[in-house]
C-alpha positions in Angstrom: 0.0 0.1 0.1 1.2 3.5 -0.9 -0.3 4.9 2.4 -1.4 3.2 5.4 -4.9 2.1 5.9 -6.8 4.5 8.1 -8.7 2.5 10.7 -11.5 3.4 13.0 -12.4 1.4 16.0 -16.0 1.1 16.9 -16.7 0.7 20.5 -13.8 1.2 23.0 -13.8 -1.8 25.3 -10.9 -4.3 26.4 -10.6 -6.1 23.0 -10.5 -2.8 21.1 -7.6 -1.8 23.2 -5.7 -5.0 22.3 -6.5 -4.4 18.6 -5.3 -0.8 18.8 -2.0 -1.9 20.4 -1.5 -4.4 17.6 -2.4 -1.9 15.0 0.3 0.5 16.1 2.9 -2.3 15.3 1.4 -3.4 12.0 3.0 -2.7 8.7 0.0 -1.3 6.8 -2.4 0.5 9.1 -2.7 3.4 11.7 -5.6 4.3 14.1 -7.3 7.5 12.7 -10.3 7.6 14.9 -12.5 5.9 17.5 -16.2 5.9 18.2 -18.0 5.2 21.5 -21.4 5.8 22.8 -19.5 8.0 25.5 -17.5 11.0 24.2 -15.5 10.9 27.4 -14.5 7.3 26.9 -13.7 7.9 23.1 -11.4 10.8 24.2 -9.6 8.7 26.8 -9.2 5.8 24.2 -8.0 8.3 21.6 -5.3 9.7 24.0 -4.2 6.3 25.0 -3.6 4.9 21.6 -2.9 8.1 19.5 -6.1 8.3 17.4 -6.5 11.7 15.7 -10.2 11.9 16.3 -12.7 10.7 18.9 -16.4 10.5 18.2 -19.2 10.1 20.8 -21.3 7.9 18.6 -21.0 5.0 16.3 -22.8 7.0 13.6 -20.2 9.8 13.7 -17.3 7.4 13.3 -19.0 5.8 10.2 -19.6 9.4 8.9 -15.9 10.2 9.2 -14.6 10.4 5.6 -11.0 9.8 6.8 -11.7 6.3 8.0 -11.5 3.5 5.5 -11.8 0.5 7.6 -13.6 -0.2 10.9 -13.0 -2.7 13.6 -16.3 -3.6 15.3 -15.8 -4.6 18.9 -19.3 -4.0 20.3 -21.0 -6.8 22.3 -22.2 -9.8 20.1 -25.9 -8.8 19.4 -24.7 -5.5 18.0 -22.3 -6.8 15.4 -24.8 -7.4 12.6 -26.4 -3.9 12.9 -23.1 -2.1 12.9 -21.4 -4.2 10.4 -24.3 -3.6 8.0 -24.2 0.1 8.6 -20.4 0.2 8.1 -20.7 -1.6 4.8 -23.5 0.9 3.6 -21.2 3.7 4.7 -18.4 2.1 2.4 -16.0 1.2 5.1 -14.1 -2.0 5.1 -14.8 -4.4 7.9 -13.0 -6.4 10.5 -15.8 -7.6 13.0 -14.9 -9.2 16.2 -16.0 -12.8 16.6 -18.5 -14.3 16.4 -19.4 -12.4 13.3 -23.0 -12.3 14.5 -25.3 -13.8 17.0 -26.5 -16.5 14.7 -26.4 -17.7 11.1 -29.3 -15.7 9.9 -27.7 -12.4 10.8 -24.3 -13.6 9.4 -26.0 -13.9 6.0 -27.3 -10.3 6.2 -23.9 -9.1 7.1 -22.1 -11.1 4.2 -24.9 -9.7 1.8 -24.3 -6.0 2.8 -20.6 -6.5 2.2 -21.3 -8.0 -1.2 -23.9 -5.4 -2.2 -21.7 -2.4 -0.9 -18.4 -3.9 -2.3 -16.5 -3.7 0.9 -14.0 -6.0 2.6 -15.4 -8.1 5.4 -13.6 -10.7 7.8 -14.5 -12.1 11.0 -11.7 -11.5 13.6 -10.7 -15.0 14.7 -7.2 -13.8 14.8 -5.5 -17.1 15.3 -6.3 -17.9 11.5 -4.1 -15.1 10.5 -1.0 -16.3 12.4 1.7 -18.4 10.6 1.1 -21.2 13.2 -2.2 -22.1 11.8 -0.7 -22.0 8.1 2.0 -24.4 9.4 -0.6 -26.6 11.0 -2.5 -26.7 7.7 0.8 -27.6 5.9 1.4 -30.5 8.2 -1.9 -32.0 7.8 -1.8 -31.7 4.2 1.6 -33.5 4.2 0.1 -36.3 6.1 2.2 -35.7 9.2 0.1 -38.1 11.4 -1.6 -40.1 8.6 -5.4 -40.2 8.4 -6.9 -37.7 10.7 -9.7 -39.5 12.9 -10.1 -37.5 16.0 -9.9 -33.7 17.0 -9.9 -32.5 20.6 -10.1 -28.6 20.9 -10.7 -26.7 24.1 -10.9 -23.1 25.0 -12.4 -21.9 28.3 -11.6 -19.7 31.2 -13.0 -18.9 34.7 -14.5 -15.5 35.0 -16.1 -14.0 38.2 -19.9 -14.3 37.9 -21.8 -11.0 37.5 -25.4 -11.4 35.9 -24.8 -7.9 34.3 -21.4 -8.7 32.6 -21.3 -9.4 28.8 -20.0 -13.0 29.5 -23.2 -13.9 31.6 -25.9 -11.8 30.0 -28.4 -13.3 27.7 -29.1 -9.9 26.4 -25.5 -9.4 25.6 -25.0 -12.8 23.9 -23.2 -14.4 26.8 -21.9 -17.8 27.3 -18.9 -19.8 26.3 -20.0 -21.3 22.9 -20.2 -17.8 21.2 -17.5 -16.1 23.2 -14.7 -18.8 22.8 -16.3 -22.0 21.5 -16.4 -20.3 18.1 -12.5 -20.8 18.2 -12.9 -24.7 18.8 -15.6 -25.1 16.3 -13.7 -23.2 13.5 -10.6 -25.3 14.3 -12.5 -28.6 14.2 -14.1 -27.6 10.8 -10.6 -26.7 9.4 -9.0 -29.8 10.4 -11.8 -31.9 9.3 -11.8 -30.0 5.9 -8.0 -30.5 5.4 -8.5 -34.3 6.2 -10.9 -34.7 3.4 -8.7 -32.7 0.9 -10.4 -29.4 1.1 -10.2 -26.4 3.3 -13.2 -26.7 5.9 -16.0 -29.1 6.4 -19.4 -28.9 8.0 -20.3 -31.6 10.6 -22.9 -34.2 9.7 -23.9 -34.6 13.2 -23.7 -32.2 16.3 -24.5 -33.3 20.0 -23.9 -31.4 23.1 -24.3 -30.9 26.7 -24.1 -27.9 28.9 -24.5 -26.3 32.2 -26.8 -23.3 31.8 -26.4 -20.7 34.6 -29.0 -18.5 36.4 -29.0 -16.1 33.5 -29.6 -18.9 31.0 -26.4 -19.0 29.1 -24.0 -21.8 28.8 -21.3 -21.3 31.5 -19.6 -24.5 30.3 -20.5 -26.8 27.3 -19.2 -29.7 25.4 -19.9 -30.9 21.8 -19.4 -34.0 19.8 -19.3 -33.6 16.0 -19.0 -36.2 13.3 -17.6 -35.0 9.9 -17.4 -36.7 6.6 -14.9 -39.5 6.4 -15.9 -40.4 10.0 -13.6 -37.6 11.4 -14.7 -37.0 14.9 -14.4 -34.0 17.2 -14.6 -33.3 20.9 -15.1 -29.7 21.8 -15.2 -28.0 25.2 -15.7 -24.4 26.2 -16.8 -22.2 29.1 -16.6 -18.8 30.9 -16.9 -20.3 34.4 -14.2 -23.2 34.0 -10.5 -22.9 33.3 -9.1 -25.6 31.0 -5.7 -26.3 29.1 -6.8 -24.6 26.0 -5.1 -26.8 23.5 -5.8 -28.5 20.3 -5.0 -32.2 19.7 -5.3 -33.9 16.5 -5.1 -37.8 16.4 -4.3 -39.7 13.1 -3.5 -43.2 12.2 0.3 -42.6 12.5 0.5 -40.3 15.6 -0.8 -37.1 17.0 -0.2 -33.4 16.8 -0.5 -31.0 19.8 -0.9 -27.3 19.5 0.0 -25.9 22.8 -1.1 -22.4 22.3 -3.8 -22.4 19.3 -5.8 -19.4 20.0 -3.4 -16.5 21.0 -0.1 -17.6 19.6 2.6 -14.9 19.5 0.4 -12.4 21.1 3.5 -10.1 21.5 5.5 -11.8 18.5 6.8 -14.4 20.8 7.4 -17.9 19.5 4.9 -20.8 19.6 5.3 -24.4 19.2 3.5 -27.4 17.4 4.6 -30.9 18.5 4.2 -33.8 16.3 4.3 -37.2 17.9 4.9 -40.0 15.4 4.5 -43.7 15.9 7.9 -45.2 16.5 9.7 -42.0 17.5 10.4 -41.7 21.4 10.4 -37.8 21.2 8.0 -35.5 19.5 9.1 -33.2 17.0 8.8 -29.6 18.2 8.1 -27.1 15.3 8.8 -23.7 16.5 6.9 -20.6 14.7 8.5 -17.3 15.1 6.2 -14.5 13.8 7.6 -11.1 13.0 4.8 -9.2 14.3 2.3 -9.4 17.2 -1.1 -11.3 16.7 -3.2 -8.4 16.1 -0.8 -6.7 13.9 -1.0 -9.8 11.6 -4.7 -9.7 11.7 -4.7 -5.9 10.7 -2.3 -6.4 8.0 -4.4 -9.5 6.6 -7.2 -7.0 6.0 -5.0 -4.4 4.4 -3.3 -7.0 2.1 -6.6 -8.3 0.6 -8.9 -5.3 0.4 -8.9 -5.8 -3.4 -10.4 -9.2 -3.0 -12.9 -8.2 -0.4 -12.0 -11.0 1.7 -9.0 -12.6 3.0 -7.8 -16.3 1.8 -7.9 -19.3 3.7 -6.8 -20.0 6.3 -8.1 -16.6 7.4 -11.9 -16.5 7.8 -13.6 -16.2 4.3 -17.2 -15.4 3.9 -18.3 -19.0 3.3 -16.3 -20.1 6.4 -17.8 -17.6 8.7 -21.4 -18.5 7.4 -20.6 -22.2 8.0 -19.2 -21.6 11.4 -22.2 -19.6 12.5 -24.4 -22.5 11.3 -22.6 -24.9 13.4 -22.7 -22.7 16.3 -26.5 -22.6 15.9 -26.4 -26.4 16.0 -24.3 -26.7 19.0 -26.6 -24.2 21.0 -29.6 -26.0 19.5 -28.1 -29.4 20.9 -28.0 -27.9 24.3 -31.5 -26.2 24.2 -30.1 -22.7 24.5 -31.6 -19.7 22.5 -31.2 -16.0 23.4 -34.2 -14.0 24.4 -34.1 -12.1 21.3 -34.2 -15.3 19.1 -37.3 -16.6 20.7 -40.6 -16.8 18.9 -42.3 -14.2 21.0 -39.4 -11.6 20.9 -39.7 -8.4 18.9 -37.2 -9.4 16.1 -36.4 -5.9 14.6 -34.9 -5.8 11.3 -31.4 -6.6 11.5 -30.2 -3.1 10.4 -32.7 -1.6 12.8 -34.5 0.5 10.3 -38.2 0.3 9.2 -38.9 -2.3 6.6 -39.2 -0.9 3.1 -38.8 -1.8 -0.6 -35.5 -0.6 -1.8 -35.6 2.1 -4.5 -33.5 -0.2 -6.5 -35.5 -3.4 -6.0 -35.6 -5.6 -9.2 -38.9 -7.3 -8.7 -41.6 -7.3 -11.4 -45.3 -7.7 -10.7 -48.4 -9.3 -12.3 -52.0 -9.7 -11.4 -54.5 -12.4 -10.7 -58.2 -11.5 -11.0 -59.9 -11.2 -7.8 -56.7 -10.4 -5.9 -56.7 -6.6 -5.4 -53.0 -6.3 -5.1 -50.0 -6.5 -7.5 -48.3 -9.9 -7.1 -44.5 -10.3 -7.2 -43.7 -12.6 -10.1 -41.5 -14.8 -7.7 -43.2 -16.2 -4.6 -41.1 -17.1 -1.7 -41.7 -20.6 -0.4 -42.3 -20.7 3.3 -41.6 -24.4 4.1 -38.2 -24.2 5.7 -38.1 -21.1 7.8 -38.9 -22.7 11.1 -37.1 -20.0 13.5 -38.0 -16.3 13.8 -34.3 -15.2 13.4 -34.1 -17.1 10.0 -37.7 -15.9 9.0 -37.0 -12.2 10.0 -33.9 -12.0 7.9 -34.9 -13.9 4.8 -38.5 -12.4 4.7 -37.2 -8.9 5.3 -34.6 -9.4 2.6 -37.1 -10.7 0.0 -39.4 -7.7 1.0 -36.7 -5.2 0.4 -35.9 -6.6 -2.9 -39.7 -6.0 -3.9 -41.1 -9.5 -3.2 -44.6 -9.6 -1.5 -45.9 -13.1 -2.3 -45.4 -15.9 0.3 -46.5 -19.6 -0.2 -47.1 -21.9 2.7 -49.6 -24.6 4.0 -51.4 -25.9 6.8 -49.4 -29.2 6.5 -45.8 -27.7 6.8 -43.9 -28.3 10.1 -47.2 -29.0 11.8 -48.1 -25.4 11.4 -45.0 -23.8 12.5 -44.3 -22.3 9.1 -47.6 -20.7 9.1 -47.0 -19.3 12.6 -43.7 -18.0 11.7 -45.1 -16.3 8.6 -48.0 -14.7 10.5 -45.7 -13.6 13.3 -43.5 -11.7 10.7 -46.3 -10.2 8.8 -47.7 -9.0 12.2 -44.5 -7.6 13.6 -43.7 -5.7 10.3 -47.4 -4.5 9.9 -47.4 -5.3 6.3 -50.7 -7.4 6.0 -52.0 -4.9 3.3 -48.7 -5.0 1.2 -48.4 -8.8 1.1 -50.0 -11.6 -0.7 -50.5 -15.0 1.3 -50.9 -18.2 -0.8 -52.0 -20.8 1.7 -52.7 -24.4 1.0 -54.9 -27.1 2.8 -56.7 -30.4 2.3 -53.7 -32.5 2.0 -54.6 -36.3 1.8 -55.7 -38.1 3.7 -57.8 -35.2 4.6 -58.8 -34.0 1.2 -62.4 -33.3 1.7 -64.8 -30.2 2.1 -64.9 -30.6 5.9 -61.1 -30.5 6.2 -61.1 -27.4 4.2 -63.1 -25.4 6.6 -61.4 -26.9 9.7 -57.9 -26.4 8.4 -58.6 -22.9 6.9 -59.9 -21.8 10.2 -56.8 -22.9 12.0 -54.4 -21.6 9.3 -56.0 -18.1 9.7 -55.3 -18.3 13.5 -51.8 -19.3 12.8 -51.2 -16.6 10.3 -52.7 -14.0 12.7 -55.0 -12.8 9.8 -58.6 -13.0 8.9 -58.0 -13.7 5.2 -55.7 -15.2 2.8 -55.3 -13.7 -0.6 -55.0 -17.1 -2.6 -56.2 -20.4 -1.2 -55.2 -23.5 -2.8 -56.4 -27.1 -2.3 -53.1 -29.0 -1.6 -54.4 -31.9 -3.8 -57.5 -33.2 -5.5 -59.7 -36.1 -4.4 -61.5 -37.5 -7.4 -63.8 -39.5 -5.3 -65.4 -36.2 -4.1 -67.7 -34.5 -6.7 -65.9 -31.3 -7.9 -69.1 -29.3 -7.0 -68.7 -30.1 -3.3 -65.2 -28.4 -3.3 -66.5 -25.3 -5.3 -69.4 -24.9 -2.9 -67.2 -25.0 0.2 -64.7 -22.6 -1.2 -67.3 -20.2 -2.4 -68.7 -20.2 1.2 -65.4 -19.2 2.5 -65.0 -16.6 -0.3 -68.5 -15.0 0.8 -67.3 -14.9 4.3 -64.2 -12.9 3.3 -61.8 -15.6 4.4 -60.4 -16.1 1.0 -60.1 -13.7 -2.0 -59.6 -16.4 -4.8 -58.9 -20.0 -4.7 -57.3 -22.7 -6.8 -55.9 -26.2 -7.0 -52.4 -27.6 -6.4 -51.7 -31.0 -8.3 -55.1 -30.9 -10.1 -55.6 -32.2 -13.6 -57.0 -29.6 -16.1 -59.9 -32.0 -16.8 -60.9 -31.5 -13.1 -60.2 -27.9 -13.2 -62.5 -27.5 -16.3 -65.2 -29.5 -14.5 -65.0 -27.2 -11.4 -65.2 -24.2 -13.5 -68.0 -25.5 -15.5 -70.0 -26.3 -12.3 -69.2 -22.8 -10.8 -70.4 -21.1 -14.2 -73.5 -23.1 -14.1 -74.4 -22.4 -10.7 -73.4 -18.7 -10.7 -70.5 -19.1 -8.3 -66.7 -18.4 -8.5 -64.5 -20.9 -10.2 -60.8 -21.7 -9.7 -58.6 -18.7 -10.3 -55.2 -20.3 -10.5 -53.4 -23.6 -10.5 -50.2 -24.7 -8.7 -48.7 -27.7 -10.3 -45.1 -28.4 -11.0 -43.5 -26.6 -13.8 -39.8 -26.1 -15.2 -37.5 -26.3 -17.9 -36.4 -29.7 -16.7 -38.9 -32.6 -17.2 -40.0 -34.2 -14.1 -39.3 -37.9 -14.3 -41.0 -38.9 -10.9 -42.9 -36.7 -8.6 -40.9 -35.8 -5.4 -44.1 -36.4 -3.4 -46.9 -38.8 -3.9 -49.9 -37.4 -5.8 -47.9 -34.5 -7.4 -48.5 -33.4 -11.0 -46.5 -31.6 -13.5 -47.7 -29.1 -16.1 -44.6 -29.0 -18.3 -45.8 -31.2 -21.2 -47.3 -29.7 -24.3 -50.9 -30.6 -23.6 -50.7 -28.6 -20.4 -48.9 -25.7 -22.0 -51.4 -25.6 -24.8 -54.2 -25.5 -22.2 -52.7 -22.9 -20.0 -51.9 -20.7 -23.1 -55.7 -21.1 -24.3 -57.3 -20.5 -21.0 -54.7 -18.0 -19.7 -55.0 -19.6 -16.4 -52.5 -18.2 -13.9 -49.9 -20.9 -13.0 -48.0 -20.7 -9.6 -45.5 -23.6 -10.2 -43.7 -25.6 -7.4 -40.1 -26.8 -8.2 -39.9 -24.2 -10.7 -36.0 -24.7 -10.7 -36.2 -28.4 -10.5 -35.0 -28.7 -7.0 -31.5 -27.6 -7.9 -30.9 -29.6 -11.0 -29.6 -26.5 -12.8 -27.2 -25.8 -9.9 -25.8 -29.2 -9.0 -26.7 -31.8 -11.4 -23.9 -34.0 -12.7 -24.2 -37.2 -14.4 -21.3 -38.6 -12.4 -22.8 -37.4 -9.0 -25.5 -39.6 -7.7 -25.2 -38.5 -4.0 -28.6 -37.1 -3.9 -31.2 -39.9 -4.5 -34.0 -37.6 -4.7 -32.4 -35.3 -7.5 -31.5 -38.5 -9.3 -34.8 -40.2 -9.2 -36.9 -37.1 -10.2 -34.5 -35.4 -12.7 -31.8 -37.4 -13.9 -32.4 -38.2 -17.6 -30.6 -37.7 -20.8 -33.1 -35.2 -22.1 -32.7 -33.1 -18.9 -29.0 -33.2 -19.1 -29.2 -31.8 -22.6 -31.6 -29.1 -21.5 -28.8 -28.3 -18.7 -26.2 -28.2 -21.5 -28.2 -25.8 -23.6 -29.0 -23.6 -20.3 -25.3 -23.3 -19.7 -24.5 -22.3 -23.3 -27.3 -19.8 -23.3 -26.2 -18.6 -19.7 -22.6 -18.0 -20.9 -23.9 -15.9 -24.0 -26.3 -13.8 -21.8 -23.7 -13.4 -18.9 -25.9 -15.2 -16.3 -26.1 -18.5 -14.5 -27.8 -21.6 -16.0 -30.4 -21.5 -13.1 -31.3 -18.0 -14.1 -31.9 -19.3 -17.7 -34.1 -22.0 -16.2 -36.2 -19.6 -14.1 -36.5 -17.1 -17.0 -37.8 -20.0 -19.0 -40.8 -20.3 -16.5 -41.3 -16.6 -16.3 -41.3 -16.3 -20.2 -44.3 -18.6 -20.9 -47.2 -17.3 -23.0 -49.3 -17.6 -20.1 -49.3 -16.0 -16.5 -46.7 -17.6 -14.3 -45.6 -16.9 -10.7 -43.0 -19.4 -9.8 -42.6 -20.5 -6.3 -38.9 -20.3 -5.3 -37.3 -22.0 -2.3 -34.3 -20.3 -1.3 -32.5 -21.4 1.9 -30.2 -18.5 2.2 -30.2 -14.8 1.2 -27.6 -15.6 -1.5 -30.1 -18.0 -3.1 -32.7 -15.3 -3.2 -30.5 -12.8 -4.8 -29.6 -15.3 -7.4 -33.0 -16.3 -8.2 -34.0 -12.6 -8.6 -31.4 -12.3 -11.4 -33.6 -14.2 -13.5 -36.1 -11.3 -13.7 -33.7 -9.3 -16.0 -33.3 -12.2 -18.6 -35.4 -11.9 -21.7 -36.0 -15.2 -23.7 -37.4 -15.1 -27.1 -40.0 -17.8 -28.3 -37.2 -19.3 -30.5 -34.9 -19.6 -27.3 -37.7 -21.2 -25.3 -38.3 -23.7 -27.9 -34.5 -24.5 -28.3 -34.1 -24.8 -24.5 -36.9 -27.3 -24.3 -35.4 -29.4 -27.2 -38.3 -28.4 -29.5 -36.0 -26.7 -31.9 
């Protein structure tokens, strides 16, 4: 760097002081400013560490044009808000561990960094130290043979005080997030190297803990199983002192990292000991850094600003997201959730601003007769969001991108998905702005009586007195179609549903239903929700499901202009992860693997390259470009998947391209 990176420190606690001291010895940075909620505290910090400016608020620090990068050292629950605001202010970000309170918030932070084109790294400083790189090298060299077991501990005994950060649930206290994140990240690193990669996610996570009087984990353990039968035993705590080491056991010996977490804090040497079979004495490998630990961390940021994230073994974005996900699983295993994560909590937006559609939102809209609102052409599937933190972040993100339509069902997760959606809508006060597509009457309860009972229960769960679009989840040919039309009209007349339709219905039964409705002066089916995608469905994922992708269905939909709200519109990830040589997903293989579908995939890839998008965007654009109204249901599990799906809205396909993609030209 021609000039030193100008740092601002956001929050002036003890860890901020450790970073400021390290920054002074770095090669690339200098402390330009500090921001605290107390001007007096900021002044004292600036005087002690030589900052040119002291700000009495975090906002003022982010408004400081001379600050290029910020180190965020607030308590855990505040990380997400200020990391997002720092990204929006155009500041590069080093955020103290854990990156956020949970995986959902971590997604929002990473997306903010991506959207605002700034650097982001989680401050697990040991990952920036040469000792960690040397450990990686030893494992890749097979120093102890096949890795089989990892033991990692990080714990300390702190004096109990219910108001202190370490013991306060409101401040994200407990050992798992404070220092267990180190053990988790190390286990994932070692397990990933053992499988020839960089990091790995556990297949299984079990745990036990002592939850103290404030509800946080004062000491906790975890057992994890990784691919390749690599096992890990982790221990952490804030009320228990331990040896704080890492031990890696392989088929030909074991490795001991004596000081894995704070090696070379003051540029002092550290040692890795390799115990090999047949050797009486271990090999001691001494690592001598040329700078203190926090100096190395600051320089790692400065050296990789152009890439917007640091390379492995420093914490990449994907690594931080995976670590947060694993920490969530550890806390779930011990039955611990913070008050702010519970269903009944307030769940404000992660950036703490009122929810609003962004001015640059990419969404486009359509209409279905009988629904008085514009409907986003992409519909968010609500079948996986079973916690409020995840729902709040993913639904907020979709709404801010212009999405206003949500699909759920009485059946999903025993009603939990409806409850989560209803809770979010009530918290955000957006009922008049969103479109709810709800489904009921799933076999074996596919009858008029079940429609009434389930709809009333769904309305209660959704905390609303009506749904915009009600779909029967299946048809029951043993019931005369007129009986379904009658009961659905009763609920329409009562104001409980605006329009109704059928999911997994044949068009012959739809025609019969609408003929009955016309004859008796009643409303007919306004829409259908069958499977439809560029990929041909070989077998249905679930019994009783129907596709509408063939020529007969497309001709009927074009003729009648019946709105289609297709599920599996992207063929359950076929255009993202399908590979003839990879048969690890039995469901994907059973439902979508066929020669003609792989040819469609090949053509989608070719057209995607031409248009500068992804194959999955081409596949979704195919559904959107049909000569009849479509509102594809999408099932993103992450914010990243939502953003990628919305890229399809900008893809225009000609009729010739549609035919070519579907092997009809």
